[in-house]
C-alpha positions in Angstrom: -21.6 122.7 241.4 -20.3 123.4 238.1 -19.2 126.6 236.7 -18.8 128.0 232.9 -15.3 129.0 231.8 -16.0 131.6 229.2 -12.5 132.0 228.6 -12.5 128.2 226.8 -15.6 129.1 224.7 -14.4 129.2 220.9 -10.7 127.8 221.5 -10.2 125.0 218.6 -7.8 122.3 217.7 -7.3 119.8 215.2 -8.1 116.4 215.3 -5.0 114.0 215.0 -7.3 110.5 215.3 -10.6 109.8 214.1 -13.5 108.5 216.0 -15.9 105.6 214.8 -18.1 106.3 218.1 -18.4 110.0 217.0 -18.0 109.0 213.6 -14.6 111.9 213.1 -11.9 112.1 210.9 -8.4 113.0 211.0 -7.8 116.6 210.2 -11.7 118.0 211.4 -11.8 121.2 213.9 -13.0 120.3 217.1 -14.2 124.0 218.7 -15.4 124.4 222.0 -19.2 125.9 222.7 -19.2 126.0 226.5 -16.6 124.5 229.0 -18.4 123.6 232.5 -16.2 122.7 235.3 -17.1 121.0 238.7 -15.6 122.6 242.0 -15.7 119.3 243.4 -14.3 116.8 240.9 -12.9 117.0 237.4 -14.9 113.8 236.5 -18.0 116.3 237.0 -16.7 118.7 234.1 -19.1 118.7 231.1 -17.7 119.8 227.6 -20.0 120.8 224.3 -17.9 121.2 221.5 -18.6 121.6 217.4 -16.8 119.6 214.8 -16.4 120.9 211.3 -14.7 119.4 208.4 -11.7 122.3 208.0 -10.4 124.9 208.8 -11.8 126.9 205.6 -15.6 126.1 207.3 -14.2 126.7 210.4 -14.0 130.4 209.0 -16.7 130.8 207.6 -18.7 130.1 210.6 -16.7 132.9 212.1 -17.8 135.5 209.2 -21.0 134.6 209.5 -21.1 135.2 213.5 -19.3 138.7 212.8 -22.5 139.8 210.3 -24.5 138.7 213.1 -22.9 140.7 215.0 -22.3 137.8 217.5 -20.3 138.7 220.4 -18.4 135.1 219.9 -18.8 132.5 217.8 -20.9 130.4 219.5 -24.8 131.2 218.0 -23.0 130.8 214.5 -21.9 127.0 215.5 -25.2 126.2 216.5 -27.3 127.9 213.5 -24.5 126.3 211.5 -26.0 122.6 210.0 -22.3 121.8 208.8 -21.2 121.8 212.6 -22.3 118.8 214.2 -22.4 119.3 218.0 -21.6 117.2 220.9 -23.1 118.5 223.9 -22.2 117.5 227.8 -19.1 115.4 227.0 -17.5 114.4 230.5 -13.3 113.8 229.7 -13.7 110.7 229.0 -16.0 111.2 226.5 -13.9 114.2 225.3 -11.1 111.6 225.1 -12.4 109.5 223.2 -13.4 111.9 220.7 -10.2 113.6 220.7 -7.3 110.6 221.7 -6.2 110.0 225.1 -5.0 112.9 226.7 -5.0 115.4 223.7 -8.6 116.7 224.8 -6.3 118.2 227.7 -4.6 120.6 224.9 -7.8 122.1 223.8 -8.3 124.3 227.3 -4.2 124.8 226.9 -3.7 129.1 227.4 -2.2 129.0 224.3 -5.0 127.0 222.2 -6.2 129.4 219.5 -9.5 130.9 219.8 -11.9 131.1 216.7 -13.2 134.5 217.2 -16.1 136.7 214.9 -13.9 137.3 211.9 -14.3 139.9 209.0 -11.3 139.1 207.3 -12.5 135.5 206.2 -15.1 137.7 203.7 -14.1 137.1 200.3 -14.2 141.1 199.9 -12.5 142.2 203.0 -10.1 139.0 202.8 -8.1 140.5 200.0 -7.1 143.7 201.9 -5.5 141.7 204.9 -1.9 141.8 204.0 -1.6 137.8 203.7 -4.4 137.1 201.9 -2.2 136.2 199.0 -0.6 133.4 200.5 -3.5 131.8 201.8 -4.1 128.2 200.7 -0.5 127.7 199.9 2.1 125.5 201.4 5.9 125.5 202.8 8.6 123.2 204.4 9.4 124.5 207.8 10.1 123.2 211.4 7.4 124.9 213.6 6.3 124.9 217.1 3.7 122.9 218.0 1.8 122.7 221.6 1.4 118.9 222.8 0.4 117.5 225.8 1.0 121.1 227.8 4.8 121.2 226.1 6.1 122.8 222.9 7.4 120.7 219.9 9.3 121.1 216.8 7.3 119.9 214.0 9.1 119.1 210.6 6.3 118.9 207.7 4.8 120.5 204.9 2.9 123.3 206.2 -0.4 124.9 205.0 -1.5 128.7 205.4 -5.3 128.0 206.2 -6.1 131.6 206.9 -6.5 133.9 209.3 -6.7 132.9 213.2 -6.5 135.3 216.2 -5.5 138.8 215.6 -2.3 139.0 214.0 -1.8 135.5 213.8 -1.9 133.1 210.5 -3.2 129.2 211.0 -0.9 126.7 209.7 -1.6 122.9 209.8 0.4 119.6 208.9 0.1 116.4 208.3 3.1 114.4 209.4 3.1 110.4 209.9 -0.8 110.3 209.5 -0.8 112.6 212.6 -2.5 116.6 211.7 -1.1 119.2 213.7 -2.1 122.9 213.6 0.1 125.8 215.0 -0.8 129.9 214.6 2.5 132.1 214.3 2.4 136.0 213.6 2.3 137.1 210.4 5.8 138.3 210.3 7.0 135.0 211.1 5.1 133.1 208.4 6.1 135.9 205.7 9.8 135.9 206.8 10.1 132.2 206.5 8.1 132.0 203.1 10.3 134.5 202.0 12.9 131.9 201.6 10.9 129.2 200.3 9.4 128.2 197.5 6.0 128.0 198.2 3.5 125.9 195.8 -0.4 126.4 195.2 -2.3 123.1 197.0 -3.3 120.1 194.4 -5.7 117.9 194.8 -3.5 115.4 196.3 -3.0 117.5 199.3 -4.9 117.2 202.5 
């Protein structure tokens, strides 16, 4: 018997590896549509996910969910042509998509959740206190959850936009590995106030 886990809906993570089997690339975003756990054995757990090319696309989908009055981003993900869906993946298949062991991080309690979002709209976004920082980069050592533990990653971080309430989504690629984390607005703004920010160039990923 399987049971859906509502709290896992909308959880997302950046891919640190590409998968030829699923035609995915490093830096794309995996978003949970449904997570079903089996009471008898974890081998019976099944996860349905959507994959989009970046956090900009994810936030656009979150806006669509907000405008449509959806309670979660799931209906918008199902509507979105740019979201590639993979249904009922067992843990082995999810590992093949995300990288061995990395799929477990998707269900961590601290994993960010994509929710219907108003502030990503072109107009209202300008009212966001941090909107002027979106797309900019800064060098820092930031905490990232890896395999259930917290690691400090030194890199050049990009402010991708609004994550959960009161937090900003930050991404960085270090040594070919894509990382994503969320920090409170005040912590980000405090960091960048002491750092020379640069606008992203066409060469930045």
